[in-house]
C-alpha positions as CSV (number, residue, x, y, z in Angstrom):
1,X,12.0,8.0,-67.6
2,X,12.4,8.8,-63.9
3,X,8.8,8.1,-63.1
4,X,9.3,4.6,-64.5
5,X,12.4,3.9,-62.3
6,X,10.6,5.2,-59.2
7,X,7.6,2.9,-59.9
8,X,10.0,0.0,-60.7
9,X,11.8,0.5,-57.3
10,X,8.5,0.5,-55.4
11,X,7.5,-2.7,-57.2
12,X,10.8,-4.5,-56.6
13,X,10.7,-3.9,-52.9
14,X,7.6,-6.1,-52.7
15,X,8.1,-8.7,-55.5
16,X,10.7,-11.2,-56.7
17,X,11.8,-9.0,-59.6
18,X,15.0,-7.0,-59.1
19,X,16.4,-3.7,-60.3
20,X,19.5,-3.7,-62.6
21,X,22.6,-1.6,-62.4
22,X,25.5,-1.5,-64.8
23,X,29.1,-0.6,-65.4
24,X,29.9,1.8,-68.2
25,X,31.9,0.5,-71.2
26,X,33.4,3.7,-72.6
27,X,35.9,4.4,-75.4
28,X,39.3,5.9,-75.2
29,X,41.6,3.1,-74.0
30,X,40.9,3.5,-70.3
31,X,40.4,0.3,-68.4
32,X,36.6,0.6,-67.9
33,X,36.6,-3.0,-66.8
34,X,38.8,-2.4,-63.7
35,X,37.7,-3.6,-60.3
36,X,35.5,-6.4,-61.7
37,X,34.2,-7.6,-58.3
38,X,33.5,-4.2,-56.8
39,X,29.9,-3.5,-58.1
40,X,28.7,-7.1,-57.5
41,X,30.0,-6.9,-54.0
42,X,28.4,-3.5,-53.4
43,X,25.1,-4.8,-54.7
44,X,25.2,-7.7,-52.3
45,X,26.1,-5.4,-49.4
46,X,23.2,-3.1,-50.2
47,X,20.7,-6.0,-50.6
48,X,21.7,-7.2,-47.2
49,X,22.1,-3.9,-45.3
50,X,19.7,-1.4,-46.8
51,X,17.0,-3.7,-48.1
52,X,17.5,-3.1,-51.8
53,X,16.6,-5.7,-54.3
54,X,19.2,-5.3,-57.0
55,X,20.3,-8.0,-59.5
56,X,23.7,-9.3,-58.5
57,X,24.4,-10.2,-62.1
58,X,25.9,-6.8,-63.0
59,X,26.1,-6.1,-66.7
60,X,28.2,-3.6,-68.7
61,X,26.6,-1.1,-71.1
62,X,28.2,0.9,-73.9
63,X,27.8,4.7,-73.6
64,X,25.9,5.0,-76.9
65,X,23.6,2.0,-76.3
66,X,19.9,2.5,-75.9
67,X,20.1,-0.2,-73.2
68,X,21.6,2.4,-70.8
69,X,18.0,3.6,-70.2
70,X,17.3,0.3,-68.4
71,X,19.6,1.2,-65.5
72,X,18.9,3.9,-62.9
73,X,22.5,3.7,-61.7
74,X,25.6,3.3,-63.9
75,X,29.1,3.0,-62.5
76,X,32.3,4.1,-64.2
77,X,35.9,3.6,-63.2
78,X,39.4,3.3,-64.7
79,X,42.9,4.8,-64.8
80,X,43.2,6.2,-68.3
81,X,41.8,8.0,-71.2
82,X,38.1,8.6,-71.7
83,X,36.5,9.5,-75.1
84,X,32.9,10.2,-75.9
85,X,32.1,10.5,-79.6
86,X,29.0,12.4,-80.8
87,X,26.7,9.4,-80.4
88,X,28.0,8.7,-76.9
89,X,27.6,12.4,-75.8
90,X,24.0,12.6,-77.1
91,X,23.0,9.3,-75.6
92,X,24.7,9.9,-72.2
93,X,23.2,13.4,-72.0
94,X,19.7,12.1,-72.8
95,X,20.1,9.3,-70.2
96,X,21.2,11.6,-67.5
97,X,18.6,14.4,-68.0
98,X,15.9,11.8,-68.3
99,X,16.5,10.5,-64.7
100,X,19.7,8.4,-65.0
101,X,22.6,8.6,-62.6
102,X,26.4,8.1,-63.3
103,X,28.8,7.4,-60.5
104,X,32.4,7.9,-61.5
105,X,35.1,6.5,-59.2
106,X,38.7,7.5,-60.0
107,X,40.8,4.4,-59.8
108,X,43.8,6.7,-60.1
109,X,44.6,9.0,-63.0
110,X,41.1,9.4,-64.4
111,X,40.4,13.0,-63.4
112,X,41.8,15.0,-66.3
113,X,40.2,12.7,-68.9
114,X,36.7,12.5,-67.3
115,X,36.6,16.2,-66.5
116,X,37.2,17.0,-70.2
117,X,34.8,14.3,-71.4
118,X,32.0,15.5,-69.1
119,X,32.5,19.1,-70.2
120,X,31.9,18.0,-73.8
121,X,28.5,16.4,-72.7
122,X,27.4,19.3,-70.4
123,X,29.3,22.4,-71.6
124,X,27.2,24.7,-69.3
125,X,27.5,22.7,-66.2
126,X,30.5,22.4,-63.9
127,X,31.5,19.8,-61.3
128,X,31.1,21.3,-57.8
129,X,32.5,19.8,-54.6
130,X,29.9,18.5,-52.2
131,X,30.3,19.7,-48.6
132,X,30.5,17.1,-45.8
133,X,27.0,18.3,-44.7
134,X,25.4,17.0,-48.0
135,X,22.8,14.3,-47.3
136,X,24.7,11.7,-49.4
137,X,27.1,11.6,-46.4
138,X,24.3,11.4,-43.8
139,X,22.0,8.5,-44.7
140,X,21.8,5.7,-44.0
141,X,25.4,5.9,-42.7
142,X,27.0,9.0,-41.2
143,X,30.2,10.3,-42.6
144,X,30.7,13.6,-40.7
145,X,33.9,14.4,-42.6
146,X,32.5,13.6,-46.0
147,X,33.9,11.2,-48.5
148,X,36.2,8.6,-46.7
149,X,39.8,7.9,-47.7
150,X,40.2,4.3,-48.8
151,X,43.5,4.2,-50.8
152,X,46.3,6.7,-50.5
153,X,47.0,7.5,-54.2
154,X,48.7,10.9,-54.1
155,X,47.9,11.4,-50.4
156,X,45.5,14.2,-51.2
157,X,42.2,14.6,-49.3
158,X,39.2,12.7,-50.8
159,X,36.7,14.8,-52.6
160,X,33.3,14.2,-54.0
161,X,32.2,16.3,-57.0
162,X,28.8,16.5,-58.5
163,X,27.1,17.6,-61.7
164,X,23.6,19.0,-61.3
165,X,21.0,19.5,-63.9
166,X,17.9,21.5,-63.1
167,X,18.6,21.0,-59.4
168,X,19.1,17.3,-59.5
169,X,22.4,15.5,-59.0
170,X,23.0,13.5,-62.2
171,X,26.8,12.7,-61.8
172,X,28.9,11.9,-58.7
173,X,32.6,11.9,-59.2
174,X,34.6,10.5,-56.2
175,X,38.3,11.5,-56.3
176,X,41.3,10.5,-54.1
177,X,39.2,7.9,-52.3
178,X,39.0,4.8,-54.6
179,X,35.8,3.4,-53.2
180,X,35.8,0.7,-55.9
181,X,39.1,-0.8,-54.5
182,X,37.4,-1.0,-51.1
183,X,34.4,-2.8,-52.6
184,X,36.5,-5.5,-54.3
185,X,37.0,-9.0,-52.9
186,X,39.1,-8.8,-49.6
187,X,42.1,-10.6,-51.0
188,X,42.5,-8.2,-54.0
189,X,43.9,-5.3,-52.0
190,X,44.1,-6.8,-48.5
191,X,42.4,-3.8,-47.0
192,X,41.7,-4.0,-43.2
193,X,38.1,-5.0,-42.6
194,X,37.2,-1.6,-41.1
195,X,38.5,0.2,-44.3
196,X,36.5,-2.1,-46.5
197,X,33.4,-1.7,-44.4
198,X,33.8,2.1,-44.6
199,X,34.0,1.9,-48.4
200,X,30.9,-0.3,-48.6
201,X,28.9,1.9,-46.3
202,X,29.7,4.9,-48.4
203,X,28.7,2.9,-51.5
204,X,25.4,2.1,-49.8
205,X,24.8,5.8,-49.1
206,X,25.3,6.5,-52.9
207,X,22.9,3.7,-53.9
208,X,20.4,4.9,-51.2
209,X,20.6,8.5,-52.5
210,X,20.1,7.5,-56.1
211,X,17.1,5.3,-55.5
212,X,15.4,7.9,-53.3
213,X,15.9,11.0,-55.6
């Protein structure tokens, strides 16, 4: 599937068609629908600042749906429980090893649930912390200290964890940062403009990385 997405990206940079991204609609009772303005705002920012051509009409996709294969980038967020049944696990695994990418942004309290859920999908793979020197923090915007801190939460340092399959990053889990809150409409969290800009720039780095790997 990856070859198709690479070709699609090349085509969309020179035509009127646009690439689609989606928000993951998962089971378990967690608020998968949190931060409703975040991904549309990130898409608009990327289209303006890094010359992507992504559809601003962001859709949701269920974990077990075959439609997930239409999206090179799927975003997941929430505060609570995450549950993947057998159909979810099989479909998500196939999507990711076929070239898909899942960005999980902890909106506070998601970590214990998503860690367990990912282990059920990839029992032989572990989340590993990315160093500040990783290229996702270098291009197109430089973050010399790695993942930026957007919201305090527990006051812990922000961390970016990744899951790799055959050398390719397939999952990025951003923790104690809450990028999605920084992507939301300004009046939602009343973040200072520089904080919101920092969140959007880091989001642009993620999108840039996904579309170039």
